[in-house]
C-alpha positions as CSV (number, residue, x, y, z in Angstrom):
1,M,-5.0,-26.0,13.2
2,S,-5.4,-25.5,9.6
3,K,-7.9,-23.3,7.4
4,H,-10.9,-25.1,5.8
5,N,-10.5,-25.5,2.0
6,S,-13.5,-23.2,1.4
7,L,-11.9,-20.2,3.3
8,K,-8.6,-20.4,1.5
9,A,-8.1,-17.7,-1.4
10,S,-8.5,-19.3,-4.9
11,G,-5.6,-19.5,-7.1
12,G,-4.2,-16.0,-6.7
13,A,-7.3,-14.3,-8.3
14,E,-6.7,-11.3,-6.2
15,G,-7.3,-8.0,-7.6
16,K,-4.9,-4.9,-7.3
17,R,-4.8,-3.2,-3.8
18,S,-6.4,0.3,-4.1
19,V,-5.1,1.4,-0.9
20,L,-1.5,2.0,-0.1
21,K,0.3,1.4,3.4
22,R,1.9,4.5,4.9
23,F,5.5,3.3,3.9
24,E,4.4,2.7,0.4
25,R,2.8,6.2,0.3
26,I,6.2,7.8,1.6
27,K,8.2,5.9,-1.0
28,I,6.0,7.3,-3.9
29,L,6.4,10.8,-2.2
30,K,10.2,10.4,-2.1
31,E,10.3,9.2,-5.8
32,R,8.5,12.4,-6.8
33,G,10.4,14.7,-4.5
34,Q,7.4,15.7,-2.4
35,W,8.7,14.2,0.9
36,A,10.9,16.2,3.2
37,E,13.2,14.2,5.9
38,G,11.9,14.8,9.4
39,K,8.3,15.4,8.5
40,S,5.6,13.6,10.2
41,P,4.2,10.6,8.7
42,I,0.6,11.2,10.0
43,G,-1.6,12.9,7.8
44,L,-0.1,12.1,4.4
45,P,-1.7,13.5,1.3
46,K,-3.6,11.1,-0.9
47,T,-1.1,9.2,-3.3
48,K,-2.3,7.1,-6.5
49,P,0.2,4.4,-7.3
50,E,2.0,4.3,-10.5
51,G,0.5,2.6,-13.3
């Protein structure tokens, strides 16, 4: 069954996500040198995306 036209997203008018997935936060922390291998991915610090 397909989605009704009124429920589809319109033309890519999505805004920038303000919440990062866990793997995205770890990637940013690695780039900044703030991530230690073997560290638990639970309870990560808040991380703002670049730009």
